mmCIF file of the N, C-alpha and C atoms, coordinates in Angstrom:
data_MODEL
# 
_entry.id   MODEL 
# 
loop_
_atom_site.group_PDB 
_atom_site.id 
_atom_site.type_symbol 
_atom_site.label_atom_id 
_atom_site.label_alt_id 
_atom_site.label_comp_id 
_atom_site.label_asym_id 
_atom_site.label_entity_id 
_atom_site.label_seq_id 
_atom_site.pdbx_PDB_ins_code 
_atom_site.Cartn_x 
_atom_site.Cartn_y 
_atom_site.Cartn_z 
_atom_site.occupancy 
_atom_site.B_iso_or_equiv 
_atom_site.pdbx_formal_charge 
_atom_site.auth_seq_id 
_atom_site.auth_comp_id 
_atom_site.auth_asym_id 
_atom_site.auth_atom_id 
_atom_site.pdbx_PDB_model_num 
ATOM 1   N N  . PRO A 1 1  ? -14.534 6.382  -1.896  1.00 0.00 ? 1  PRO A N  1 
ATOM 2   C CA . PRO A 1 1  ? -15.733 6.717  -3.625  1.00 0.00 ? 1  PRO A CA 1 
ATOM 3   C C  . PRO A 1 1  ? -16.778 5.842  -2.949  1.00 0.00 ? 1  PRO A C  1 
ATOM 4   N N  . PRO A 1 2  ? -18.001 6.443  -3.667  1.00 0.00 ? 2  PRO A N  1 
ATOM 5   C CA . PRO A 1 2  ? -19.327 5.450  -3.504  1.00 0.00 ? 2  PRO A CA 1 
ATOM 6   C C  . PRO A 1 2  ? -19.018 3.556  -4.259  1.00 0.00 ? 2  PRO A C  1 
ATOM 7   N N  . VAL A 1 3  ? -19.673 2.957  -3.381  1.00 0.00 ? 3  VAL A N  1 
ATOM 8   C CA . VAL A 1 3  ? -19.940 1.477  -4.030  1.00 0.00 ? 3  VAL A CA 1 
ATOM 9   C C  . VAL A 1 3  ? -20.270 1.412  -4.886  1.00 0.00 ? 3  VAL A C  1 
ATOM 10  N N  . GLY A 1 4  ? -19.602 0.143  -5.348  1.00 0.00 ? 4  GLY A N  1 
ATOM 11  C CA . GLY A 1 4  ? -19.743 0.575  -7.332  1.00 0.00 ? 4  GLY A CA 1 
ATOM 12  C C  . GLY A 1 4  ? -19.111 1.018  -8.149  1.00 0.00 ? 4  GLY A C  1 
ATOM 13  N N  . VAL A 1 5  ? -18.073 2.306  -7.574  1.00 0.00 ? 5  VAL A N  1 
ATOM 14  C CA . VAL A 1 5  ? -17.331 3.118  -8.618  1.00 0.00 ? 5  VAL A CA 1 
ATOM 15  C C  . VAL A 1 5  ? -16.112 2.504  -8.053  1.00 0.00 ? 5  VAL A C  1 
ATOM 16  N N  . SER A 1 6  ? -15.640 2.371  -10.283 1.00 0.00 ? 6  SER A N  1 
ATOM 17  C CA . SER A 1 6  ? -14.623 1.342  -10.280 1.00 0.00 ? 6  SER A CA 1 
ATOM 18  C C  . SER A 1 6  ? -13.219 2.122  -10.258 1.00 0.00 ? 6  SER A C  1 
ATOM 19  N N  . LYS A 1 7  ? -12.097 1.890  -9.848  1.00 0.00 ? 7  LYS A N  1 
ATOM 20  C CA . LYS A 1 7  ? -10.804 2.792  -9.942  1.00 0.00 ? 7  LYS A CA 1 
ATOM 21  C C  . LYS A 1 7  ? -10.450 2.654  -11.155 1.00 0.00 ? 7  LYS A C  1 
ATOM 22  N N  . ALA A 1 8  ? -9.718  3.870  -11.680 1.00 0.00 ? 8  ALA A N  1 
ATOM 23  C CA . ALA A 1 8  ? -8.910  3.861  -13.049 1.00 0.00 ? 8  ALA A CA 1 
ATOM 24  C C  . ALA A 1 8  ? -7.262  3.754  -12.717 1.00 0.00 ? 8  ALA A C  1 
ATOM 25  N N  . CYS A 1 9  ? -6.578  2.793  -13.625 1.00 0.00 ? 9  CYS A N  1 
ATOM 26  C CA . CYS A 1 9  ? -5.977  3.255  -13.594 1.00 0.00 ? 9  CYS A CA 1 
ATOM 27  C C  . CYS A 1 9  ? -4.391  4.498  -14.384 1.00 0.00 ? 9  CYS A C  1 
ATOM 28  N N  . SER A 1 10 ? -4.153  4.982  -14.050 1.00 0.00 ? 10 SER A N  1 
ATOM 29  C CA . SER A 1 10 ? -3.541  6.203  -13.928 1.00 0.00 ? 10 SER A CA 1 
ATOM 30  C C  . SER A 1 10 ? -2.764  6.271  -15.198 1.00 0.00 ? 10 SER A C  1 
ATOM 31  N N  . SER A 1 11 ? -2.313  5.219  -15.467 1.00 0.00 ? 11 SER A N  1 
ATOM 32  C CA . SER A 1 11 ? -1.524  5.391  -17.137 1.00 0.00 ? 11 SER A CA 1 
ATOM 33  C C  . SER A 1 11 ? -2.119  4.893  -18.063 1.00 0.00 ? 11 SER A C  1 
ATOM 34  N N  . CYS A 1 12 ? -2.801  3.306  -17.599 1.00 0.00 ? 12 CYS A N  1 
ATOM 35  C CA . CYS A 1 12 ? -4.123  3.356  -18.741 1.00 0.00 ? 12 CYS A CA 1 
ATOM 36  C C  . CYS A 1 12 ? -5.305  3.021  -18.965 1.00 0.00 ? 12 CYS A C  1 
ATOM 37  N N  . VAL A 1 13 ? -5.686  3.688  -18.266 1.00 0.00 ? 13 VAL A N  1 
ATOM 38  C CA . VAL A 1 13 ? -6.959  3.763  -18.022 1.00 0.00 ? 13 VAL A CA 1 
ATOM 39  C C  . VAL A 1 13 ? -8.245  2.754  -17.815 1.00 0.00 ? 13 VAL A C  1 
ATOM 40  N N  . ARG A 1 14 ? -7.420  1.869  -17.924 1.00 0.00 ? 14 ARG A N  1 
ATOM 41  C CA . ARG A 1 14 ? -8.528  0.749  -17.434 1.00 0.00 ? 14 ARG A CA 1 
ATOM 42  C C  . ARG A 1 14 ? -8.558  0.160  -16.032 1.00 0.00 ? 14 ARG A C  1 
ATOM 43  N N  . THR A 1 15 ? -9.991  -0.209 -15.127 1.00 0.00 ? 15 THR A N  1 
ATOM 44  C CA . THR A 1 15 ? -9.820  -0.839 -14.118 1.00 0.00 ? 15 THR A CA 1 
ATOM 45  C C  . THR A 1 15 ? -8.662  -1.596 -13.649 1.00 0.00 ? 15 THR A C  1 
ATOM 46  N N  . ALA A 1 16 ? -8.274  -0.810 -12.514 1.00 0.00 ? 16 ALA A N  1 
ATOM 47  C CA . ALA A 1 16 ? -7.176  -1.248 -11.644 1.00 0.00 ? 16 ALA A CA 1 
ATOM 48  C C  . ALA A 1 16 ? -7.965  -1.321 -9.874  1.00 0.00 ? 16 ALA A C  1 
ATOM 49  N N  . ASP A 1 17 ? -7.251  -2.543 -9.755  1.00 0.00 ? 17 ASP A N  1 
ATOM 50  C CA . ASP A 1 17 ? -8.177  -3.435 -8.544  1.00 0.00 ? 17 ASP A CA 1 
ATOM 51  C C  . ASP A 1 17 ? -7.812  -2.336 -7.291  1.00 0.00 ? 17 ASP A C  1 
ATOM 52  N N  . VAL A 1 18 ? -8.612  -1.751 -6.815  1.00 0.00 ? 18 VAL A N  1 
ATOM 53  C CA . VAL A 1 18 ? -9.079  -1.772 -4.675  1.00 0.00 ? 18 VAL A CA 1 
ATOM 54  C C  . VAL A 1 18 ? -7.326  -1.336 -4.068  1.00 0.00 ? 18 VAL A C  1 
ATOM 55  N N  . LYS A 1 19 ? -6.820  -2.630 -4.615  1.00 0.00 ? 19 LYS A N  1 
ATOM 56  C CA . LYS A 1 19 ? -6.026  -2.466 -3.556  1.00 0.00 ? 19 LYS A CA 1 
ATOM 57  C C  . LYS A 1 19 ? -3.762  -1.751 -4.015  1.00 0.00 ? 19 LYS A C  1 
ATOM 58  N N  . GLU A 1 20 ? -4.714  -2.109 -5.097  1.00 0.00 ? 20 GLU A N  1 
ATOM 59  C CA . GLU A 1 20 ? -3.405  -2.168 -6.217  1.00 0.00 ? 20 GLU A CA 1 
ATOM 60  C C  . GLU A 1 20 ? -3.512  0.062  -6.217  1.00 0.00 ? 20 GLU A C  1 
ATOM 61  N N  . ALA A 1 21 ? -2.108  0.128  -5.532  1.00 0.00 ? 21 ALA A N  1 
ATOM 62  C CA . ALA A 1 21 ? -1.598  1.370  -6.133  1.00 0.00 ? 21 ALA A CA 1 
ATOM 63  C C  . ALA A 1 21 ? -0.238  1.903  -5.644  1.00 0.00 ? 21 ALA A C  1 
ATOM 64  N N  . CYS A 1 22 ? 0.520   3.176  -6.197  1.00 0.00 ? 22 CYS A N  1 
ATOM 65  C CA . CYS A 1 22 ? 1.767   3.227  -6.254  1.00 0.00 ? 22 CYS A CA 1 
ATOM 66  C C  . CYS A 1 22 ? 2.055   3.217  -4.902  1.00 0.00 ? 22 CYS A C  1 
ATOM 67  N N  . THR A 1 23 ? 2.941   3.242  -4.055  1.00 0.00 ? 23 THR A N  1 
ATOM 68  C CA . THR A 1 23 ? 3.385   3.428  -3.365  1.00 0.00 ? 23 THR A CA 1 
ATOM 69  C C  . THR A 1 23 ? 4.556   4.736  -3.016  1.00 0.00 ? 23 THR A C  1 
ATOM 70  N N  . GLN A 1 24 ? 4.621   5.793  -4.388  1.00 0.00 ? 24 GLN A N  1 
ATOM 71  C CA . GLN A 1 24 ? 5.075   6.506  -4.236  1.00 0.00 ? 24 GLN A CA 1 
ATOM 72  C C  . GLN A 1 24 ? 4.590   7.900  -4.592  1.00 0.00 ? 24 GLN A C  1 
ATOM 73  N N  . CYS A 1 25 ? 2.735   8.059  -5.363  1.00 0.00 ? 25 CYS A N  1 
ATOM 74  C CA . CYS A 1 25 ? 2.546   8.690  -5.733  1.00 0.00 ? 25 CYS A CA 1 
ATOM 75  C C  . CYS A 1 25 ? 0.597   8.392  -4.999  1.00 0.00 ? 25 CYS A C  1 
ATOM 76  N N  . ASP A 1 26 ? 0.317   7.428  -4.975  1.00 0.00 ? 26 ASP A N  1 
ATOM 77  C CA . ASP A 1 26 ? -0.856  6.937  -3.903  1.00 0.00 ? 26 ASP A CA 1 
ATOM 78  C C  . ASP A 1 26 ? -1.749  7.157  -5.598  1.00 0.00 ? 26 ASP A C  1 
ATOM 79  N N  . GLN A 1 27 ? -1.607  6.847  -6.522  1.00 0.00 ? 27 GLN A N  1 
ATOM 80  C CA . GLN A 1 27 ? -2.958  6.850  -8.188  1.00 0.00 ? 27 GLN A CA 1 
ATOM 81  C C  . GLN A 1 27 ? -2.668  5.512  -8.251  1.00 0.00 ? 27 GLN A C  1 
ATOM 82  N N  . PHE A 1 28 ? -4.324  5.225  -8.257  1.00 0.00 ? 28 PHE A N  1 
ATOM 83  C CA . PHE A 1 28 ? -4.465  3.468  -8.703  1.00 0.00 ? 28 PHE A CA 1 
ATOM 84  C C  . PHE A 1 28 ? -3.464  3.193  -10.203 1.00 0.00 ? 28 PHE A C  1 
ATOM 85  N N  . VAL A 1 29 ? -2.910  1.826  -10.011 1.00 0.00 ? 29 VAL A N  1 
ATOM 86  C CA . VAL A 1 29 ? -2.195  1.141  -11.245 1.00 0.00 ? 29 VAL A CA 1 
ATOM 87  C C  . VAL A 1 29 ? -2.738  -0.370 -11.308 1.00 0.00 ? 29 VAL A C  1 
ATOM 88  N N  . CYS A 1 30 ? -3.347  -0.212 -12.924 1.00 0.00 ? 30 CYS A N  1 
ATOM 89  C CA . CYS A 1 30 ? -3.405  -2.038 -13.318 1.00 0.00 ? 30 CYS A CA 1 
ATOM 90  C C  . CYS A 1 30 ? -2.178  -2.348 -13.290 1.00 0.00 ? 30 CYS A C  1 
ATOM 91  N N  . GLN A 1 31 ? -2.510  -3.784 -12.683 1.00 0.00 ? 31 GLN A N  1 
ATOM 92  C CA . GLN A 1 31 ? -1.684  -4.838 -13.067 1.00 0.00 ? 31 GLN A CA 1 
ATOM 93  C C  . GLN A 1 31 ? -0.727  -4.681 -14.248 1.00 0.00 ? 31 GLN A C  1 
ATOM 94  N N  . ASN A 1 32 ? -1.263  -4.521 -15.642 1.00 0.00 ? 32 ASN A N  1 
ATOM 95  C CA . ASN A 1 32 ? -0.271  -4.298 -16.983 1.00 0.00 ? 32 ASN A CA 1 
ATOM 96  C C  . ASN A 1 32 ? 0.738   -3.245 -16.141 1.00 0.00 ? 32 ASN A C  1 
ATOM 97  N N  . CYS A 1 33 ? 0.691   -2.161 -15.700 1.00 0.00 ? 33 CYS A N  1 
ATOM 98  C CA . CYS A 1 33 ? 1.085   -1.006 -15.916 1.00 0.00 ? 33 CYS A CA 1 
ATOM 99  C C  . CYS A 1 33 ? 2.062   -0.760 -14.321 1.00 0.00 ? 33 CYS A C  1 
ATOM 100 N N  . SER A 1 34 ? 1.780   -1.612 -13.184 1.00 0.00 ? 34 SER A N  1 
ATOM 101 C CA . SER A 1 34 ? 2.605   -1.605 -12.426 1.00 0.00 ? 34 SER A CA 1 
ATOM 102 C C  . SER A 1 34 ? 3.696   -2.359 -12.122 1.00 0.00 ? 34 SER A C  1 
ATOM 103 N N  . ARG A 1 35 ? 5.006   -1.882 -11.630 1.00 0.00 ? 35 ARG A N  1 
ATOM 104 C CA . ARG A 1 35 ? 6.018   -2.279 -11.335 1.00 0.00 ? 35 ARG A CA 1 
ATOM 105 C C  . ARG A 1 35 ? 6.836   -1.950 -10.303 1.00 0.00 ? 35 ARG A C  1 
ATOM 106 N N  . LEU A 1 36 ? 7.735   -3.544 -10.420 1.00 0.00 ? 36 LEU A N  1 
ATOM 107 C CA . LEU A 1 36 ? 8.170   -3.809 -9.415  1.00 0.00 ? 36 LEU A CA 1 
ATOM 108 C C  . LEU A 1 36 ? 9.294   -2.992 -8.816  1.00 0.00 ? 36 LEU A C  1 
ATOM 109 N N  . CYS A 1 37 ? 9.825   -2.438 -7.625  1.00 0.00 ? 37 CYS A N  1 
ATOM 110 C CA . CYS A 1 37 ? 10.747  -1.895 -7.181  1.00 0.00 ? 37 CYS A CA 1 
ATOM 111 C C  . CYS A 1 37 ? 11.861  -2.924 -7.396  1.00 0.00 ? 37 CYS A C  1 
ATOM 112 N N  . SER A 1 38 ? 12.953  -3.051 -7.852  1.00 0.00 ? 38 SER A N  1 
ATOM 113 C CA . SER A 1 38 ? 13.598  -4.010 -7.888  1.00 0.00 ? 38 SER A CA 1 
ATOM 114 C C  . SER A 1 38 ? 15.136  -3.963 -5.816  1.00 0.00 ? 38 SER A C  1 
ATOM 115 N N  . SER A 1 39 ? 14.308  -2.929 -5.596  1.00 0.00 ? 39 SER A N  1 
ATOM 116 C CA . SER A 1 39 ? 15.543  -2.332 -4.921  1.00 0.00 ? 39 SER A CA 1 
ATOM 117 C C  . SER A 1 39 ? 14.307  -3.228 -3.308  1.00 0.00 ? 39 SER A C  1 
ATOM 118 N N  . CYS A 1 40 ? 13.186  -2.178 -3.466  1.00 0.00 ? 40 CYS A N  1 
ATOM 119 C CA . CYS A 1 40 ? 12.387  -3.045 -2.129  1.00 0.00 ? 40 CYS A CA 1 
ATOM 120 C C  . CYS A 1 40 ? 11.660  -3.283 -1.703  1.00 0.00 ? 40 CYS A C  1 
ATOM 121 N N  . ASN A 1 41 ? 11.044  -3.480 -3.075  1.00 0.00 ? 41 ASN A N  1 
ATOM 122 C CA . ASN A 1 41 ? 10.091  -4.654 -3.647  1.00 0.00 ? 41 ASN A CA 1 
ATOM 123 C C  . ASN A 1 41 ? 8.852   -3.780 -3.752  1.00 0.00 ? 41 ASN A C  1 
ATOM 124 N N  . THR A 1 42 ? 8.402   -2.074 -3.728  1.00 0.00 ? 42 THR A N  1 
ATOM 125 C CA . THR A 1 42 ? 6.780   -1.595 -3.481  1.00 0.00 ? 42 THR A CA 1 
ATOM 126 C C  . THR A 1 42 ? 6.387   -1.606 -4.817  1.00 0.00 ? 42 THR A C  1 
ATOM 127 N N  . VAL A 1 43 ? 5.103   -1.399 -5.389  1.00 0.00 ? 43 VAL A N  1 
ATOM 128 C CA . VAL A 1 43 ? 4.677   -1.673 -6.005  1.00 0.00 ? 43 VAL A CA 1 
ATOM 129 C C  . VAL A 1 43 ? 5.031   0.034  -6.784  1.00 0.00 ? 43 VAL A C  1 
ATOM 130 N N  . THR A 1 44 ? 5.124   0.108  -7.926  1.00 0.00 ? 44 THR A N  1 
ATOM 131 C CA . THR A 1 44 ? 4.903   1.868  -8.154  1.00 0.00 ? 44 THR A CA 1 
ATOM 132 C C  . THR A 1 44 ? 4.400   2.336  -9.692  1.00 0.00 ? 44 THR A C  1 
ATOM 133 N N  . CYS A 1 45 ? 3.961   2.897  -10.091 1.00 0.00 ? 45 CYS A N  1 
ATOM 134 C CA . CYS A 1 45 ? 4.123   2.963  -11.715 1.00 0.00 ? 45 CYS A CA 1 
ATOM 135 C C  . CYS A 1 45 ? 4.397   3.551  -12.543 1.00 0.00 ? 45 CYS A C  1 
ATOM 136 N N  . SER A 1 46 ? 4.496   3.611  -13.638 1.00 0.00 ? 46 SER A N  1 
ATOM 137 C CA . SER A 1 46 ? 5.340   4.123  -14.216 1.00 0.00 ? 46 SER A CA 1 
ATOM 138 C C  . SER A 1 46 ? 6.228   5.696  -14.899 1.00 0.00 ? 46 SER A C  1 
ATOM 139 N N  . LEU A 1 47 ? 5.369   6.277  -14.337 1.00 0.00 ? 47 LEU A N  1 
ATOM 140 C CA . LEU A 1 47 ? 5.839   7.577  -13.089 1.00 0.00 ? 47 LEU A CA 1 
ATOM 141 C C  . LEU A 1 47 ? 6.753   8.369  -12.556 1.00 0.00 ? 47 LEU A C  1 
ATOM 142 N N  . CYS A 1 48 ? 6.587   7.279  -11.337 1.00 0.00 ? 48 CYS A N  1 
ATOM 143 C CA . CYS A 1 48 ? 7.790   6.704  -10.511 1.00 0.00 ? 48 CYS A CA 1 
ATOM 144 C C  . CYS A 1 48 ? 8.409   6.556  -10.296 1.00 0.00 ? 48 CYS A C  1 
ATOM 145 N N  . SER A 1 49 ? 9.118   5.358  -11.521 1.00 0.00 ? 49 SER A N  1 
ATOM 146 C CA . SER A 1 49 ? 9.747   4.739  -11.295 1.00 0.00 ? 49 SER A CA 1 
ATOM 147 C C  . SER A 1 49 ? 10.747  4.775  -13.276 1.00 0.00 ? 49 SER A C  1 
ATOM 148 N N  . THR A 1 50 ? 12.161  4.614  -12.293 1.00 0.00 ? 50 THR A N  1 
ATOM 149 C CA . THR A 1 50 ? 12.702  4.620  -13.680 1.00 0.00 ? 50 THR A CA 1 
ATOM 150 C C  . THR A 1 50 ? 13.732  3.155  -13.977 1.00 0.00 ? 50 THR A C  1 
ATOM 151 N N  . ILE A 1 51 ? 14.178  3.003  -15.155 1.00 0.00 ? 51 ILE A N  1 
ATOM 152 C CA . ILE A 1 51 ? 14.587  1.204  -15.491 1.00 0.00 ? 51 ILE A CA 1 
ATOM 153 C C  . ILE A 1 51 ? 16.019  1.692  -15.458 1.00 0.00 ? 51 ILE A C  1 
ATOM 154 N N  . ASP A 1 52 ? 17.459  1.247  -14.438 1.00 0.00 ? 52 ASP A N  1 
ATOM 155 C CA . ASP A 1 52 ? 17.925  1.106  -14.688 1.00 0.00 ? 52 ASP A CA 1 
ATOM 156 C C  . ASP A 1 52 ? 18.953  -0.134 -15.618 1.00 0.00 ? 52 ASP A C  1 
ATOM 157 N N  . TYR A 1 53 ? 19.337  0.520  -16.917 1.00 0.00 ? 53 TYR A N  1 
ATOM 158 C CA . TYR A 1 53 ? 20.191  -0.510 -17.462 1.00 0.00 ? 53 TYR A CA 1 
ATOM 159 C C  . TYR A 1 53 ? 21.504  -0.228 -17.031 1.00 0.00 ? 53 TYR A C  1 
ATOM 160 N N  . GLY A 1 54 ? 22.293  -1.084 -16.184 1.00 0.00 ? 54 GLY A N  1 
ATOM 161 C CA . GLY A 1 54 ? 23.767  -1.163 -15.398 1.00 0.00 ? 54 GLY A CA 1 
ATOM 162 C C  . GLY A 1 54 ? 24.416  -2.336 -15.710 1.00 0.00 ? 54 GLY A C  1 
ATOM 163 N N  . ASP A 1 55 ? 24.894  -2.653 -15.044 1.00 0.00 ? 55 ASP A N  1 
ATOM 164 C CA . ASP A 1 55 ? 26.010  -3.431 -15.436 1.00 0.00 ? 55 ASP A CA 1 
ATOM 165 C C  . ASP A 1 55 ? 25.177  -4.799 -15.052 1.00 0.00 ? 55 ASP A C  1 
ATOM 166 N N  . VAL A 1 56 ? 24.379  -5.100 -14.007 1.00 0.00 ? 56 VAL A N  1 
ATOM 167 C CA . VAL A 1 56 ? 23.512  -6.205 -13.179 1.00 0.00 ? 56 VAL A CA 1 
ATOM 168 C C  . VAL A 1 56 ? 22.745  -6.671 -14.699 1.00 0.00 ? 56 VAL A C  1 
ATOM 169 N N  . GLY A 1 57 ? 22.088  -6.015 -15.476 1.00 0.00 ? 57 GLY A N  1 
ATOM 170 C CA . GLY A 1 57 ? 20.879  -5.962 -16.640 1.00 0.00 ? 57 GLY A CA 1 
ATOM 171 C C  . GLY A 1 57 ? 19.881  -4.936 -16.011 1.00 0.00 ? 57 GLY A C  1 
ATOM 172 N N  . GLU A 1 58 ? 19.221  -5.141 -16.237 1.00 0.00 ? 58 GLU A N  1 
ATOM 173 C CA . GLU A 1 58 ? 17.559  -3.799 -16.628 1.00 0.00 ? 58 GLU A CA 1 
ATOM 174 C C  . GLU A 1 58 ? 17.066  -4.505 -15.470 1.00 0.00 ? 58 GLU A C  1 
ATOM 175 N N  . GLN A 1 59 ? 16.510  -3.144 -13.920 1.00 0.00 ? 59 GLN A N  1 
ATOM 176 C CA . GLN A 1 59 ? 16.487  -3.308 -13.224 1.00 0.00 ? 59 GLN A CA 1 
ATOM 177 C C  . GLN A 1 59 ? 15.249  -2.254 -13.139 1.00 0.00 ? 59 GLN A C  1 
ATOM 178 N N  . VAL A 1 60 ? 14.276  -2.075 -12.138 1.00 0.00 ? 60 VAL A N  1 
ATOM 179 C CA . VAL A 1 60 ? 13.075  -1.212 -12.358 1.00 0.00 ? 60 VAL A CA 1 
ATOM 180 C C  . VAL A 1 60 ? 13.372  -1.035 -10.722 1.00 0.00 ? 60 VAL A C  1 
ATOM 181 N N  . LEU A 1 61 ? 13.330  0.405  -10.683 1.00 0.00 ? 61 LEU A N  1 
ATOM 182 C CA . LEU A 1 61 ? 13.230  1.508  -9.337  1.00 0.00 ? 61 LEU A CA 1 
ATOM 183 C C  . LEU A 1 61 ? 12.805  2.791  -8.837  1.00 0.00 ? 61 LEU A C  1 
ATOM 184 N N  . CYS A 1 62 ? 12.030  2.605  -8.193  1.00 0.00 ? 62 CYS A N  1 
ATOM 185 C CA . CYS A 1 62 ? 11.130  3.538  -7.728  1.00 0.00 ? 62 CYS A CA 1 
ATOM 186 C C  . CYS A 1 62 ? 12.153  4.930  -6.741  1.00 0.00 ? 62 CYS A C  1 
ATOM 187 N N  . ASN A 1 63 ? 11.581  6.159  -7.418  1.00 0.00 ? 63 ASN A N  1 
ATOM 188 C CA . ASN A 1 63 ? 11.674  7.594  -7.056  1.00 0.00 ? 63 ASN A CA 1 
ATOM 189 C C  . ASN A 1 63 ? 13.064  7.018  -5.575  1.00 0.00 ? 63 ASN A C  1 
ATOM 190 N N  . GLY A 1 64 ? 12.564  6.844  -4.955  1.00 0.00 ? 64 GLY A N  1 
ATOM 191 C CA . GLY A 1 64 ? 13.100  6.593  -3.584  1.00 0.00 ? 64 GLY A CA 1 
ATOM 192 C C  . GLY A 1 64 ? 14.622  5.881  -3.422  1.00 0.00 ? 64 GLY A C  1 
ATOM 193 N N  . CYS A 1 65 ? 14.357  5.198  -4.239  1.00 0.00 ? 65 CYS A N  1 
ATOM 194 C CA . CYS A 1 65 ? 15.627  4.237  -4.533  1.00 0.00 ? 65 CYS A CA 1 
ATOM 195 C C  . CYS A 1 65 ? 16.461  4.038  -5.559  1.00 0.00 ? 65 CYS A C  1 
ATOM 196 N N  . SER A 1 66 ? 15.917  5.127  -6.516  1.00 0.00 ? 66 SER A N  1 
ATOM 197 C CA . SER A 1 66 ? 17.039  5.406  -7.236  1.00 0.00 ? 66 SER A CA 1 
ATOM 198 C C  . SER A 1 66 ? 17.436  6.864  -7.463  1.00 0.00 ? 66 SER A C  1 
ATOM 199 N N  . ILE A 1 67 ? 17.412  7.594  -6.115  1.00 0.00 ? 67 ILE A N  1 
ATOM 200 C CA . ILE A 1 67 ? 18.659  8.574  -5.819  1.00 0.00 ? 67 ILE A CA 1 
ATOM 201 C C  . ILE A 1 67 ? 19.370  8.372  -5.101  1.00 0.00 ? 67 ILE A C  1 
ATOM 202 N N  . PHE A 1 68 ? 19.571  7.031  -4.783  1.00 0.00 ? 68 PHE A N  1 
ATOM 203 C CA . PHE A 1 68 ? 20.402  5.907  -4.114  1.00 0.00 ? 68 PHE A CA 1 
ATOM 204 C C  . PHE A 1 68 ? 21.132  5.353  -4.813  1.00 0.00 ? 68 PHE A C  1 
ATOM 205 N N  . GLN A 1 69 ? 21.450  5.625  -6.726  1.00 0.00 ? 69 GLN A N  1 
ATOM 206 C CA . GLN A 1 69 ? 21.989  4.819  -7.143  1.00 0.00 ? 69 GLN A CA 1 
ATOM 207 C C  . GLN A 1 69 ? 23.003  5.357  -8.305  1.00 0.00 ? 69 GLN A C  1 
ATOM 208 N N  . VAL A 1 70 ? 24.295  5.542  -8.403  1.00 0.00 ? 70 VAL A N  1 
ATOM 209 C CA . VAL A 1 70 ? 25.041  6.259  -8.904  1.00 0.00 ? 70 VAL A CA 1 
ATOM 210 C C  . VAL A 1 70 ? 25.411  6.057  -10.364 1.00 0.00 ? 70 VAL A C  1 
# 
């Protein structure tokens, strides 16, 4: 993109830092909307992650890790 053009968060459309992108879909995510996977510690957006309300408590899992949870 041209210099000076800001990136917008895919969830809330606020300006997101260029280095903040979902590791699953590569959409830009601001710090407020990003989620950190409890399993592999990667940054994901709300569309590419799920919250597991299991016995251990609330855990955020990216789509890649959530398929391994039963």
